[in-house]
N, C-alpha and C positions, 0 to 999 in steps of 0.2 A: 940679827937672822932665821936661825931655829926657832926661833918662841913666833917671830911672823908665817916662820911657813906653819906652825904647828895649829895658827889659829886658822889660818886660812884653808888646813884641809880640814879641821873642825866645820866651818861655817858652810862646807861642799855638803859636806856629810848630811848636813843638817836640812836642805833646803827642800825645800817643797818641789815635788816633782812637777814636771809640766802636764800639759793635757793630755799629746801625742805620746809622756808615758806611759798615763795611767790608761790609756783610752789602748794603748799595745799590751799594760799586763791584764784587763779585761780581757779583750780577744785571747789571748792564751788560755784565760784561765775560763772562757765559753766553752772551747775547742774543746780541753779536756774533759770539763764538766760536762759536754756530752758525750764526749766516749762514756763517760764513767753512768751516765744513768739509762742510757741504754740496754745494760744489763740489770734494770732494778724496773721494776712495778711499783704500784701502789697504787692503798685503794683510798678513792672520793667519796663527800657525803654531798652531795650538790643541791642547794637548794632556792629554788625560781619562784619568784613571786611579779606576778603582773597588778596591772591599773592602770587608769587614765592615766595620761603624761600631767598634765594638772595635780599638784601636791593636795591632800586633802586640806580642805576646813576648816576643822577640825583641830588639826594638828600638824607640827612640819613632815609627819611618815608617810609612807605611801596607802594608799585608798585601794587594799587588797580584794582583788578579784578572786585571781585562783594562785595558787602553789603548787608549788612538786616537788619531791621530792627525792633523789637519785641517787643512787651507789652504783658506782662504777669501779672498774679499772683502770689504769688510767699508764701508759707504757709511752714513752720516745721512739719512734720511728727512723733510723737514718737511710739516707740516701733513697730516700722516696723519688725523688724527681731528677737526678744527678749526682755526682759526686758533691760530698759535701752540702746534703743539703736533712734538714730535721724534721719533723714533725711531731708533735703530742696527739695520742687518740686516746677513747676511753671505750671503753668497753660496759654497757649497762648493764646491771644483769638486776635490778632490783629497784623499781618504781613506787612511789609511796607503800612501800612495804608491802608490795606483791611480788614474788621473781617474774622474771619475764625471759630466762633464759635460763632453762635447769642446768644447760652444758658449761661448766667454768673455766674450760677451754677454748671457749670458740677462740678467741684472740689467738693463743696460740696458732691454732690451725689456719684463721685463715691469713696468718704473717709468714707462717710456713708452705704455703701452698704455691709453690712456686710454676704451678702449672697458668699459672694468671699473672703479670705484671705486677710486679710492687707497688708501683703510681694506681692501678686502677683498686689492688687490694686494701691499702689508705682510703681511695676515695669511699670506697664502701663502707670501710669503720666508721667516717667521719658523717655520712649519708646515714648510718645508722644511729648514731647519739644523736644528730641534730631534727631526728622526726621528735625525741623527748624536750625539744627548748619548747618553752612557752614564752609567750608573741606571736605577733607578726612579722618577724624580722627572722630570716633563716641567717645560719652563721654556724662558723667552723672555729669562730680563733677565738673562741672560752676553752682557751686550756692554759696551764700554769704558764708554763714556758716558752710559747711564744715569743717574748720580744726577745729573751736573751739572744736570738736567729742573729737580731739587728749588732751585735754585737763579734759576732763572725770577723775575721777579718779582714775575707771575704768580701763581706756586705757592707762592713763599714764606710768605704766611700761613698757607698749609697744615701747619705746622709751628713748632715750636717750638728757636726755637737758643741756645744757650750755648756762650760761648767760657772754654777750658776750659785751656789753657794754651798757648805760644810755644815754639817750637824751630826750629832751624835745619834744612830741606832742600835737597840738592843745591845744598846753598853760600847760601839764599836764607832769609831772615829768616819763618817764616810762624806764623800762629795755627794755632791748633789750635780750630775749630769745630765743635761738637758738634749735630745736631737731632735730632727726634723728628718722626712724622707725629702727628698728631692729629683730623686732620679726615676726613670719610667721606662718598663713599665711597672709600676710597685706591686711590693712583695704581696700586698694583701688585695687580692681582688673580687669584684661579683660572681657572682656564678656566668654570666652572662661573658666576662672579661674587662670592666670597665675598671680602673685606676681606682685603688682608694688608699690618702697618703697618712701616711703616720707620724704619729708625734709623742712627744712624750717626756721623762724620764728617768735614769736609773741612779738606785746608792749604791757606788761603788767603794770600797775598803782599797784608796790609793795605796797604799803599801802591796797588795796582793791580787787587787783584780777584780776583788769579789763581789756579786752582786746580791746585795743584801736586799733588795726590793726593788721593781718596775713599776713603772706606770705607763698605760699603752691608752694612747687615743687617735680616734680614728676620725678621717675628715668625713665628711658627706655622701651617701653615696649620690651619684648624679639623677636630677632629676624627682629626690626624696631626702625629706628633710631626719635626718639621722644624727645622733651625738652619744658618742662611748666613750666611756672610761675602765678600762680592768687594770686593779693594783694587785698587785702579789707581794708578799710578807716570805723570807726565808729562813729557815733557824735551822741549827751545825746539829744532825743525826748522828751522836755517838757510834751508833752501828756502824756505821758507813762512811763516818772521820768524812763527811764533808755539809755544805747547806744544803739542802729543803724545801720544797714549795711548802708551807703549810695553814694559809690561809689567801683565797683569794676573792676578792671586790668588784662584781660589775657593774657596771649600769646605763641602758640606750633609755634614749629619747627617740621615740620613729614620729614623733609628731601626732600622735592618737595614740601611744601604749608608754608606758611607764615600765621597764622589765629590771628588775634586780633581780642578783644573785648571789650568793655567798657558799663555798665551798672549799672540807677542809682535807688533810693529808695524814694518811694515816700507814700504815701498818705494811712499809716500805719493806721490800724483799726482793731477793736476786728474781730473771725473768727467765722461768726454765720452761726450754722445750729442746725437744730432742733435734728439729730443725735449725740451723741457721737462714738467721732472715737474710736475704737476698734477693 
């Protein structure tokens, strides 16, 4: 009887967790992650290219018509639209090697300006960065940490999740968890307020809930053809002892235009401002 009891205990401890358990761990991880990331700012190098929607006849790559290189400060802002809301924003300071803003404190100044509602200040930042995007598509979703929002505990009920497989990503065993938005209004919307459904997948460490990679796809804009995908990978940062985004790849097909983007993130540092963001 003692041996049987020991064997039962061993089997129980090594059993694979349920999807509910893994999503619970991921929800706790993301909530803590956002709290920690709001104290950080990163430097982003972001290359955008545009060309015709059809692939080049001479090869599989994009027939480039325009290219732009942006350098920006990137930070996550919390509670911009009520409690437990998060948004990643970038403050562009260089375009194609030319400075566009000599004052590198603009981000801190705008976020610390309590004479205006935080939502309007964040919208102003989003509009500022969007004006530098190439292509015929207005977008503010091209930020690396957006998809993590979907795993916050109060956001998870909006989605349908499914464990679709297991893989190894950068040496860590990971569950691939697909998601599809089912609630309205959707989290991502057009400037006119129309719903755009999100879907995609997360690569999650089932033991800790850590997100190693994300894939975000958006549905079509009503009345306009659009296909988009944003892929983000995370790597361990020894200075802050946490996974931080290191690479973002994106693709948008708008019917007439193909837009590709690639961003990398370095120089993570403390977000220092004399004014509390509120």
